[in-house]
Every structure is written in C-alpha cells, then in structure tokens.
N, C-alpha and C positions, 0 to 999 in steps of 0.2 A: 276379906270386910263383915266387919259385922254392922248393920244401921236397921237402930229404932225408931219406928216411924209413935211420933203417939199424938197420935186426934185420927179416929179413918171413921170422918168426915169424907163429903164430894175430895177434896188435894188429897189427905191424905193417904185414902185409899185408890189413888190415881196413882198416886208415885209409892203403894206399893203395888201396884198389877203392872208395874209397867216397870221398874225397879226384878217385881218376879218373871217377866215376861224375859228382857237384856239377860239376866243367869249373875252369878259368878260374887255375888252374895248373902251371910248370913240375915237374915232378914226378922224384925221381930216387930208387930204391934203393940200403942197400951190404945186401950179407950175406955173414956169414962163405964158406960153401957153392958155388961154381959149381953145382953143380944147384939148390939154391935161387933160385940168378938168373935161372938160364935158365924155371926155370917160373916164377916171378915176369913175365919178356917173356916168355910163351907165349901165359902167359892172362891176363893183366889188362893187355900190349899195353906196358909203361912200358922207358925204360930202368932197366937193372939191373944189377950189375958186383958184383966179391970188391973193389971198394978203394973202404973209405969215402971217403979223403980224397977221393978224383976224385967223388965219387957227393954231397960236403956239397962241395963247390968251388964257390962263385959261389951259394950258397944264403943266402938272408936267413931262414931254419927250419927247425932239424935237429932232429929229436926221434930220441929211442932208443929203441927199442924193445928193447927188453935183459935176463933176468935178472938 
C-alpha cells in the first residue's frame, strides 16, 4: 500500500517516522519548502519533494498534516 503524507512538520514527520519504522508500506512525503523535503529525505531516508500532487500520485491513502 502506498501512503502519501502531505506536510512534514511535527505531526507529519512523526507519522512518517512511525510508518517507516513499522514497515510494510511505500511512503512518500510532500512539503511546501525544499529545505524541509531535503531534511526529511536525509533524516528519514524517505522520498520527499515539494510537488504534493507527485507525492500523492498512485497513493491509496493521502494524509494531510496541515494547520
């Protein structure tokens, strides 16, 4: 199952880390700023970018972690 997390603030990063640690899912992240996307990719080892539509493409579940 592919899961996309849109928003990589505190809540989004927590979900990303938990899903990564649990395993069994293909995970992608979309965020507003390139710096945040680079940090997610480096810190969590997950694909991340600033194109939310690309992050959500093909996902069976999209989680919005936005204020």
